[in-house]
C-alpha positions as CSV (number, residue, x, y, z in Angstrom):
1,M,-60.1,-7.6,-110.7
2,K,-57.4,-9.1,-112.9
3,L,-58.0,-10.4,-116.4
4,V,-56.0,-13.4,-117.7
5,K,-55.6,-14.5,-121.3
6,R,-57.2,-17.9,-122.0
7,G,-56.8,-19.9,-125.1
8,K,-54.3,-20.1,-128.0
9,G,-54.6,-18.5,-131.4
10,K,-57.1,-16.0,-132.8
11,N,-59.9,-17.0,-130.4
12,D,-58.2,-15.8,-127.2
13,V,-60.4,-14.7,-124.4
14,L,-59.8,-12.4,-121.5
15,A,-61.3,-14.0,-118.3
16,P,-61.7,-12.4,-114.9
17,V,-59.6,-14.0,-112.2
18,S,-59.8,-13.3,-108.4
19,G,-56.8,-14.6,-106.5
20,A,-54.2,-17.1,-107.7
21,W,-56.2,-20.3,-107.6
22,P,-58.2,-20.0,-110.8
23,Q,-55.0,-19.4,-112.9
24,F,-53.8,-23.0,-112.1
25,W,-57.2,-24.7,-112.4
26,P,-57.4,-26.8,-115.6
27,R,-59.4,-25.2,-118.4
28,G,-61.2,-27.4,-120.9
29,P,-63.3,-30.6,-121.0
30,M,-62.6,-31.5,-117.4
31,E,-63.9,-28.2,-116.1
32,V,-67.0,-28.4,-118.3
33,D,-67.8,-31.9,-116.8
34,W,-67.1,-30.6,-113.3
35,N,-69.4,-27.6,-113.8
36,R,-72.1,-29.9,-115.3
37,L,-71.9,-32.2,-112.3
38,F,-72.8,-29.4,-109.9
39,D,-75.2,-27.5,-112.3
40,Q,-77.2,-30.6,-113.2
41,P,-76.4,-33.5,-110.8
42,F,-78.5,-36.0,-112.8
43,G,-77.4,-34.8,-116.2
44,E,-79.6,-33.6,-119.0
45,W,-81.4,-37.0,-119.3
46,L,-83.5,-36.2,-116.1
47,T,-85.2,-32.8,-116.1
48,P,-87.7,-31.6,-113.5
49,I,-90.2,-30.6,-116.2
50,G,-90.1,-33.2,-118.8
51,G,-89.6,-36.9,-119.2
52,F,-86.7,-39.1,-120.0
53,G,-84.5,-37.5,-122.7
54,E,-86.4,-34.3,-123.0
55,A,-84.0,-31.4,-123.4
56,W,-86.1,-28.6,-122.1
57,G,-89.6,-27.5,-121.0
58,P,-91.1,-24.1,-120.5
59,V,-92.1,-23.0,-117.1
60,A,-95.8,-22.7,-116.2
61,D,-98.1,-21.1,-113.6
62,V,-101.5,-22.6,-113.0
63,Y,-104.2,-20.7,-110.9
64,D,-107.9,-20.4,-110.8
65,D,-110.8,-18.2,-109.9
66,K,-114.5,-18.9,-109.4
67,D,-115.2,-19.6,-113.1
68,N,-111.8,-20.5,-114.8
69,I,-108.5,-22.2,-114.6
70,F,-105.7,-20.2,-116.0
71,V,-102.4,-21.6,-117.3
72,K,-99.5,-19.2,-118.2
73,V,-96.5,-20.5,-120.0
74,E,-93.3,-18.6,-120.9
75,L,-92.3,-19.2,-124.5
76,P,-90.0,-16.3,-125.4
77,G,-88.8,-16.0,-128.9
78,M,-91.3,-18.4,-130.4
79,K,-93.9,-17.7,-133.1
80,R,-97.6,-18.6,-132.7
81,E,-97.3,-21.2,-135.5
82,E,-94.6,-23.1,-133.5
83,I,-97.0,-23.7,-130.6
84,E,-99.7,-26.4,-130.2
85,V,-102.3,-26.5,-127.4
86,Y,-104.7,-29.4,-127.0
87,M,-106.7,-31.4,-124.3
88,S,-106.4,-35.1,-123.9
89,D,-107.5,-37.3,-121.0
90,E,-108.2,-34.2,-118.8
91,M,-104.7,-33.0,-119.3
92,L,-103.8,-29.7,-121.0
93,N,-100.9,-30.3,-123.4
94,I,-98.6,-27.6,-124.8
95,A,-96.1,-28.6,-127.3
96,G,-93.9,-27.0,-129.9
97,E,-90.4,-26.5,-131.2
98,R,-88.0,-23.6,-130.7
99,K,-85.6,-23.3,-133.7
100,E,-81.9,-22.7,-133.1
101,E,-80.4,-19.5,-134.6
102,K,-77.4,-20.6,-136.6
103,E,-76.2,-17.3,-138.0
104,H,-73.2,-15.8,-136.3
105,K,-71.4,-14.5,-139.4
106,G,-67.8,-15.0,-138.5
107,A,-68.3,-14.5,-134.7
108,A,-67.0,-17.1,-132.2
109,S,-69.5,-18.4,-129.7
110,Y,-68.4,-18.3,-126.0
111,R,-71.6,-19.2,-124.2
112,A,-74.9,-20.9,-125.2
113,E,-77.4,-21.2,-122.5
114,R,-80.8,-20.9,-124.3
115,Y,-82.7,-24.1,-125.0
116,F,-83.7,-25.2,-128.5
117,G,-85.6,-28.1,-129.9
118,R,-88.9,-29.8,-129.3
119,F,-90.8,-29.6,-126.0
120,H,-94.0,-31.0,-124.6
121,R,-95.8,-30.2,-121.3
122,S,-98.8,-32.1,-120.0
123,I,-100.4,-30.2,-117.2
124,A,-103.0,-31.8,-114.9
125,L,-105.7,-29.2,-114.3
126,P,-107.1,-29.0,-110.7
127,G,-110.7,-29.4,-111.8
128,A,-113.0,-30.4,-114.7
129,V,-113.1,-27.9,-117.6
130,D,-115.3,-27.4,-120.7
131,A,-112.8,-28.3,-123.4
132,K,-115.0,-26.8,-126.1
133,K,-114.7,-23.3,-124.6
134,I,-110.9,-23.2,-123.9
135,E,-109.2,-20.1,-125.3
136,A,-105.4,-19.5,-125.8
137,H,-103.8,-16.1,-126.3
138,Y,-100.1,-15.5,-127.1
139,K,-98.6,-12.1,-126.4
140,D,-95.0,-10.9,-125.6
141,G,-93.7,-14.4,-125.3
142,V,-96.3,-15.6,-122.8
143,L,-99.1,-18.1,-123.7
144,T,-102.2,-17.7,-121.6
145,V,-104.7,-20.5,-121.7
146,T,-108.2,-19.9,-120.1
147,C,-110.1,-23.0,-119.3
148,P,-113.7,-22.5,-118.2
149,K,-114.7,-24.8,-115.3
150,T,-117.7,-27.1,-115.7
151,E,-120.7,-26.3,-113.5
152,E,-120.0,-29.4,-111.5
153,A,-116.4,-28.2,-110.9
154,K,-117.3,-24.7,-109.8
155,R,-117.0,-23.9,-106.1
156,K,-120.4,-23.8,-104.5
157,E,-120.8,-21.6,-101.4
158,I,-122.9,-23.2,-98.7
159,E,-124.9,-20.9,-96.4
160,I,-124.4,-21.5,-92.7
161,K,-127.6,-21.3,-90.8
162,V,-127.7,-20.2,-87.2
163,D,-130.1,-22.0,-85.0
């Protein structure tokens, strides 16, 4: 692998190059736009998780057992005080804000891929739950919400009789 010097001045970067083609490819705003086109074909205004204009949304798993519906949401780097969980219209809502770290103390930034800012997820639960008994626990960057099913929503086994 060959390293090529990119940039001018004190913020020069050594970038890996394989073959001759990348050396002649334009570096700068055009490349950023080109990469964005293929990374996010519809731009940041349309995300698979959130609505119009929403910058990011945490990923979630929803599963259930006989008595409960569980929702696990990844929220790494957040504090418990920055997270809000509530029910409204049979939807579990998880909202909050991840603060951007601004301190780099004289260091140049070369890549910024983490999402910051407000988020809001509304998750339709696959059954009726008792909102008064919902519990939420946050540990190691994962929020786990346990939603007890109502008696009507619990699966009822029906005995099969043989004649």
